C-alpha positions in Angstrom: 266.9 139.5 234.2 269.8 141.3 236.1 269.9 141.2 239.8 271.7 143.5 242.3 272.5 140.5 244.4 274.9 139.3 241.7 276.9 142.6 241.6 280.5 142.5 242.7 281.3 146.1 242.0 281.3 148.5 244.9 278.7 151.3 244.7 279.7 154.7 246.0 276.9 157.3 246.4 277.8 160.6 244.7 276.2 163.8 246.2 276.4 166.5 248.8 273.0 166.4 250.5 273.6 165.5 254.2 270.2 164.0 254.9 270.3 161.8 251.7 273.8 160.7 252.6 272.6 159.6 256.0 269.8 157.6 254.5 272.1 155.9 252.0 274.6 155.2 254.8 271.9 152.9 256.3 272.0 150.8 253.1 274.6 148.0 253.2 275.1 148.0 249.4 276.5 151.6 249.6 280.2 151.0 250.1 281.4 154.6 250.1 280.7 158.2 249.2 282.0 160.8 246.8 281.4 164.5 246.4 282.9 167.5 244.8 282.8 171.3 244.9 280.1 171.5 242.2 277.8 169.2 244.0 278.4 171.1 247.3 277.6 174.4 245.6 274.3 173.0 244.2 273.5 171.7 247.7 274.0 175.3 249.1 277.0 174.4 251.3 279.0 177.5 252.2 281.5 176.0 254.7 283.6 173.4 252.9 285.6 172.3 256.0 282.6 172.1 258.3 280.7 170.0 255.8 283.6 167.7 255.2 284.3 167.2 258.9 280.6 166.6 259.6 280.2 163.8 257.0 283.5 162.2 258.0 282.4 162.1 261.6 278.9 160.8 260.8 280.3 158.1 258.4 283.5 156.9 260.0 283.7 153.4 258.5 283.3 153.9 254.7 285.6 155.8 252.4 284.6 159.4 251.5 286.2 161.4 248.7 286.7 165.1 249.2 288.3 167.3 246.6 290.9 170.1 246.7 289.9 173.2 244.8 293.2 175.2 244.5 294.7 175.4 241.0 298.4 175.7 241.7 300.1 172.6 242.9 301.7 174.1 246.0 298.2 175.2 247.3 296.7 171.9 246.2 299.3 170.0 248.3 298.5 172.2 251.4 294.8 171.6 251.0 295.3 167.9 250.4 297.3 167.4 253.6 294.7 169.4 255.6 291.8 167.4 254.1 293.6 164.1 254.8 293.9 165.1 258.5 290.2 165.3 258.9 289.6 161.5 259.1 291.2 158.1 258.5 288.5 157.2 255.9 289.0 160.2 253.6 290.3 159.9 250.0 291.6 163.2 248.8 290.5 164.0 245.3 293.2 165.5 243.1 292.3 166.5 239.6 294.5 164.8 237.0 295.6 168.3 235.7 295.1 171.9 236.8 293.1 174.3 234.7 296.1 175.0 232.5 296.3 171.4 231.6 299.5 170.7 233.6 299.7 167.1 234.8 299.4 166.7 238.5 301.9 163.8 238.5 304.6 165.1 240.9 301.9 166.1 243.4 300.3 162.7 243.2 303.7 161.1 243.6 304.5 163.0 246.8 301.1 162.6 248.5 300.9 158.9 247.6 304.4 158.3 248.8 303.5 159.9 252.1 300.6 157.4 252.6 297.8 159.8 251.7 295.0 157.9 250.0 294.0 159.7 246.8 291.2 159.7 244.4 292.7 161.0 241.1 289.7 162.5 239.3 288.6 163.9 235.9 290.6 161.2 234.1 289.4 160.7 230.5 292.2 159.0 228.5 294.2 155.9 228.7 297.4 158.0 228.5 296.2 159.8 231.7 295.5 156.4 233.4 299.0 155.2 232.5 300.7 158.4 233.8 298.7 158.3 237.0 299.4 154.6 237.6 303.1 155.2 237.1 303.3 157.8 239.9 301.1 156.1 242.5 303.0 154.5 245.4 302.6 150.7 245.2 302.0 150.5 248.9 299.3 153.2 249.2 295.7 152.6 248.4 294.3 154.9 245.7 291.3 155.4 243.3 291.6 156.3 239.7 288.3 157.9 238.6 287.7 157.7 234.8 284.7 159.7 233.7 283.1 157.0 231.6 279.8 158.8 231.4 281.2 162.0 230.0 283.3 159.9 227.6 280.0 158.4 226.4 278.6 161.9 226.0 281.1 162.4 223.2 279.8 159.4 221.2 282.6 157.1 222.3 281.8 153.7 223.9 283.5 153.8 227.2 283.5 150.1 227.9 286.5 149.2 225.8 288.4 152.1 227.2 287.5 151.1 230.8 288.6 147.5 230.0 292.0 148.7 229.0 292.2 151.1 232.0 291.5 148.2 234.3 294.6 146.4 232.9 296.7 149.4 233.5 295.5 150.1 237.1 296.2 146.4 238.0 299.9 147.3 237.8 299.3 149.0 241.1 297.6 146.2 243.3 296.3 148.7 245.9 294.8 151.0 243.3 291.2 150.7 242.2 289.5 151.8 239.0 286.3 153.9 239.4 283.6 154.3 236.7 282.6 157.9 237.2 279.5 159.9 236.0 277.2 157.0 234.9 274.3 158.2 232.9 271.9 155.3 233.3 271.4 152.3 235.7 272.7 149.9 233.0 276.2 151.4 233.5 276.4 149.7 236.9 276.0 146.3 235.2 278.4 147.2 232.4 281.0 148.3 234.8 280.5 145.2 236.9 280.7 142.9 233.9 284.3 144.1 233.0 285.5 143.9 236.6 285.6 147.6 237.5 286.2 148.0 241.2 284.0 151.0 242.0 281.2 153.0 240.4 280.0 156.3 241.8 276.3 156.9 241.4 274.1 160.0 242.0 271.4 159.8 244.6 268.7 160.2 241.9 270.1 157.4 239.8 270.3 155.1 242.9 266.5 155.4 243.2 266.2 153.4 240.0 267.7 150.3 241.6 264.2 149.5 242.5 263.5 148.8 238.8 266.2 146.1 238.6 264.5 142.8 237.8 261.2 144.5 237.0 259.0 142.4 234.6 259.1 144.3 231.3 255.4 143.5 230.5 254.4 144.9 233.9 256.7 147.9 233.3 254.9 148.4 229.9 251.5 148.4 231.5 252.5 150.8 234.2 253.8 153.2 231.6 250.6 153.0 229.6 248.7 153.7 232.9 251.0 156.7 233.6 250.3 158.2 230.2 246.6 157.7 230.6 246.4 159.1 234.1 248.5 162.2 233.1 246.2 162.8 230.1 243.1 162.6 232.3 244.6 164.8 235.0 245.5 167.4 232.4 241.9 167.2 231.0 243.1 167.1 227.4 240.4 166.9 224.7 240.3 166.3 221.0 237.4 167.2 218.9 236.3 164.2 217.0 
């Protein structure tokens, strides 16, 4: 049976609920945090900077990724430099392209060369991984987030792609590959098996860690009991 104690991969919690983040911060196995404008909108956050500064102040000793939301590169750069100033543990998330599909390479190059630690996000292809690795500064830490879960949503097995992506990212010793948007708990173990550095996991999916190592016969019995109890509670009947 798998065991969380054997995992070498770093687990980052993905979300924007402050109280949940604080609870997860108390867990030693959570090595960092990621969020994005979509998660913030769902959480009802209406002041981006206030929220960003609040979580960076509350969690000063683990990396936290916060994303720019401009679409032109000049405005992205301004936002990135402001966000980077909010805390020493911030990774500024830069999308691999803008909404027009223009590669963010020159922006990534400038920011990385200036020592700003980036999380290049929304990466889907090996070509994108290669182009990002080529512009990252060799002396500046960075994260390359490949959306393995969304790749799987297209019917493509992401594991071979992530294995190749890892080889590319290793050309930049201070860069780390992140398995983004996992769809099931098994993805953590798949990512760990191939040597992925980081996986970012939603708060709901993290709750399933309690199932790791669960005896499958016991799990079967619990499931049968759940079906039975729900049927009884619903007062279903069948005329026989």
